[in-house]
C-alpha positions as CSV (number, residue, x, y, z in Angstrom):
1,X,-37.3,-3.2,-32.8
2,X,-35.8,-5.4,-35.2
3,X,-32.0,-5.2,-36.3
4,X,-33.0,-3.3,-39.3
5,X,-34.8,-0.6,-37.1
6,X,-32.0,0.3,-34.8
7,X,-31.0,4.0,-35.0
8,X,-27.5,4.7,-36.5
9,X,-26.4,6.0,-32.9
10,X,-27.0,2.5,-31.3
11,X,-25.2,-0.7,-32.0
12,X,-27.6,-3.7,-32.7
13,X,-27.1,-6.9,-31.0
14,X,-29.0,-10.0,-31.6
15,X,-32.0,-8.2,-32.8
16,X,-32.1,-5.9,-29.9
17,X,-30.6,-2.4,-29.7
18,X,-28.1,-1.6,-27.1
19,X,-26.8,1.9,-26.2
20,X,-23.4,2.5,-27.9
21,X,-21.8,5.9,-27.8
22,X,-20.0,6.5,-30.9
23,X,-16.9,8.4,-30.9
24,X,-17.2,10.9,-33.8
25,X,-14.1,11.7,-35.8
26,X,-13.1,15.3,-36.7
27,X,-15.7,15.6,-39.3
28,X,-18.5,14.7,-37.0
29,X,-19.2,11.4,-39.0
30,X,-19.3,8.4,-36.7
31,X,-19.6,6.0,-39.5
32,X,-15.8,6.1,-40.0
33,X,-14.9,5.3,-36.4
34,X,-12.5,2.1,-36.4
35,X,-13.9,-0.1,-33.5
36,X,-10.4,-1.6,-33.1
37,X,-8.6,1.8,-32.8
38,X,-7.5,2.5,-29.2
39,X,-9.5,4.4,-26.9
40,X,-9.0,8.2,-26.8
41,X,-7.9,8.0,-23.1
42,X,-5.5,5.0,-23.6
43,X,-2.5,7.3,-24.3
44,X,-3.3,9.5,-21.5
45,X,-3.8,6.5,-19.0
46,X,-0.4,5.0,-20.4
47,X,1.2,8.3,-19.4
48,X,-0.1,7.9,-16.0
49,X,1.0,4.4,-15.6
50,X,4.5,5.1,-16.8
51,X,5.2,8.2,-14.8
52,X,7.6,8.0,-12.0
53,X,6.3,8.0,-8.5
54,X,6.5,11.5,-6.9
55,X,7.6,10.5,-3.4
56,X,7.7,13.6,-0.9
57,X,6.7,14.0,2.8
58,X,4.3,17.0,2.0
59,X,1.7,17.1,4.8
60,X,3.7,14.5,6.9
61,X,4.1,15.7,10.6
62,X,7.4,14.7,12.1
63,X,9.0,16.4,15.1
64,X,12.3,14.9,14.3
65,X,14.1,14.3,11.3
66,X,12.4,12.7,8.2
67,X,13.4,11.3,5.0
68,X,11.5,10.0,2.0
69,X,12.6,7.2,-0.3
70,X,10.9,4.7,-2.7
71,X,10.8,0.9,-2.2
72,X,8.4,-1.7,-3.6
73,X,6.9,0.9,-5.9
74,X,5.7,2.8,-3.1
75,X,6.6,6.1,-1.2
76,X,8.1,5.7,2.2
77,X,9.1,8.2,4.8
78,X,11.1,7.6,8.0
79,X,10.5,9.8,11.0
80,X,13.1,9.6,14.0
81,X,10.7,11.0,16.5
82,X,10.0,8.2,19.1
83,X,6.3,7.5,19.3
84,X,4.1,4.5,20.5
85,X,2.9,2.3,17.9
86,X,-0.6,3.8,17.7
87,X,0.6,7.5,17.7
88,X,3.1,6.5,14.9
89,X,0.1,4.8,13.1
90,X,-1.9,8.0,13.4
91,X,1.0,10.0,11.9
92,X,1.1,7.8,9.0
93,X,-2.7,8.0,8.5
94,X,-2.5,11.8,8.6
95,X,-0.1,11.5,5.5
96,X,-2.6,9.5,3.8
97,X,-0.5,6.3,4.3
98,X,0.0,3.6,6.9
99,X,2.9,2.2,8.9
100,X,5.1,0.4,6.3
101,X,4.1,-3.0,5.0
102,X,7.0,-5.3,3.8
103,X,5.8,-7.5,0.9
104,X,8.8,-9.3,-0.2
105,X,12.7,-9.8,0.3
106,X,13.4,-7.1,-2.3
107,X,11.3,-4.5,-0.3
108,X,12.8,-5.8,2.9
109,X,16.3,-5.1,1.7
110,X,15.4,-1.6,0.5
111,X,13.8,-0.5,3.5
112,X,16.4,-1.8,5.8
113,X,18.9,0.4,4.0
114,X,17.1,3.3,5.7
115,X,17.3,2.0,9.2
116,X,19.0,4.4,11.7
117,X,17.2,3.1,14.8
118,X,14.8,0.5,15.8
119,X,11.7,1.5,13.7
120,X,8.1,0.6,13.9
121,X,6.6,-1.1,10.9
122,X,2.9,-2.0,10.5
123,X,3.0,-5.5,12.3
124,X,0.0,-6.0,14.5
125,X,-1.2,-9.0,16.5
126,X,-4.8,-9.0,17.9
127,X,-5.1,-9.3,21.8
128,X,-7.0,-12.5,21.0
129,X,-4.2,-14.2,19.7
130,X,-3.5,-17.7,21.5
131,X,0.2,-18.1,20.3
132,X,2.9,-15.4,19.9
133,X,3.5,-16.3,16.1
134,X,-0.3,-16.4,15.0
135,X,-2.5,-13.9,13.9
136,X,0.0,-11.2,12.6
137,X,-1.3,-8.6,10.0
138,X,-0.2,-5.4,8.4
139,X,-2.0,-2.6,10.1
140,X,-4.8,-4.9,11.5
141,X,-6.0,-5.7,7.9
142,X,-3.6,-7.4,5.4
143,X,-2.2,-10.8,6.1
144,X,1.6,-11.2,6.5
145,X,2.8,-13.4,3.6
146,X,6.6,-12.5,3.8
147,X,8.4,-12.6,7.1
148,X,11.8,-11.6,8.4
149,X,11.5,-12.3,12.1
150,X,14.7,-12.5,14.2
151,X,15.3,-16.0,15.6
152,X,12.9,-17.0,18.3
153,X,10.6,-14.1,17.4
154,X,7.9,-13.4,17.7
155,X,7.9,-14.6,21.2
156,X,6.0,-12.3,23.4
157,X,9.3,-11.8,25.4
158,X,8.8,-15.2,27.2
159,X,7.6,-17.6,24.5
160,X,4.0,-17.6,26.0
161,X,1.2,-15.7,24.6
162,X,0.3,-13.0,27.1
163,X,-0.7,-10.2,25.1
164,X,2.5,-8.3,26.1
165,X,4.2,-7.7,22.5
166,X,1.4,-7.3,19.9
167,X,3.4,-4.9,17.7
168,X,6.4,-5.4,15.5
169,X,9.4,-3.4,14.7
170,X,12.5,-3.5,12.6
171,X,16.0,-4.0,14.5
172,X,19.0,-2.2,13.3
173,X,20.2,-5.3,11.1
174,X,16.7,-5.4,9.4
175,X,15.1,-8.3,11.4
176,X,11.7,-7.9,12.9
177,X,10.8,-8.3,16.5
178,X,7.7,-8.2,18.4
179,X,7.3,-5.6,21.1
180,X,4.9,-3.9,23.5
181,X,2.8,-1.5,21.5
182,X,3.2,1.3,24.2
183,X,7.0,1.3,23.7
184,X,8.3,4.3,21.6
185,X,10.2,4.0,18.4
186,X,11.0,5.7,15.1
187,X,8.5,4.7,12.5
188,X,8.2,4.0,8.7
189,X,5.2,5.1,6.8
190,X,4.3,4.0,3.3
191,X,1.8,5.0,0.6
C-alpha cells in the first residue's frame, strides 16, 4: 500500500500504513482532530496526580493503639502492640503496606515525631552477612541509601557479626539500632 492508498482511519508513515485510532470530535468527523491537543484523559490523570493522599488505617489490624499520618508522600500507621519483626511485617502486608522505609532526612524527622516507644522499621540484614554494617536492606528488597544509625550501630551487640541482630528499630530519640528480630516492639507500617 502506498501513502496515497492509506484509509482515512489510518496514519501513513514512510509509505506504510500504521494503525492510528482517531479521536472523533462531537460531530463524528475525525478530520478536525488537533494532533497537538491534550489527550482526553490528561485532565483526569492530572486530577488524580494532584489529589491529596488519603491516609487511613482501614483494614489495619492493631490490638493496641494506632495512629495514621503522612510522611514522605506516603501513608504511615503506628501500632503500639509489641510484636516480633516478622509478625509486625505480616501485619503491614495485611494492610497492603510494609514496615516503614526511611528515604531521607526529611522523612526521618517526620516519622520520628510519631515515636512513643522503640519501634520496628523495615531494616533487615541477611543471615549471610559477614559484617554487622553490611547488607542492610528495606524489607529484604530495597538498598538502604539514607541511614540514621546511633553511634556504634549496627554492631550485632558486640561488634562481631554473629547473626544476633538482623533487624532494625527506631529508638525514642529517632536513631536506629540493630536488634534481634525475635524481640518485640511497636511498629511503623508504610504504603
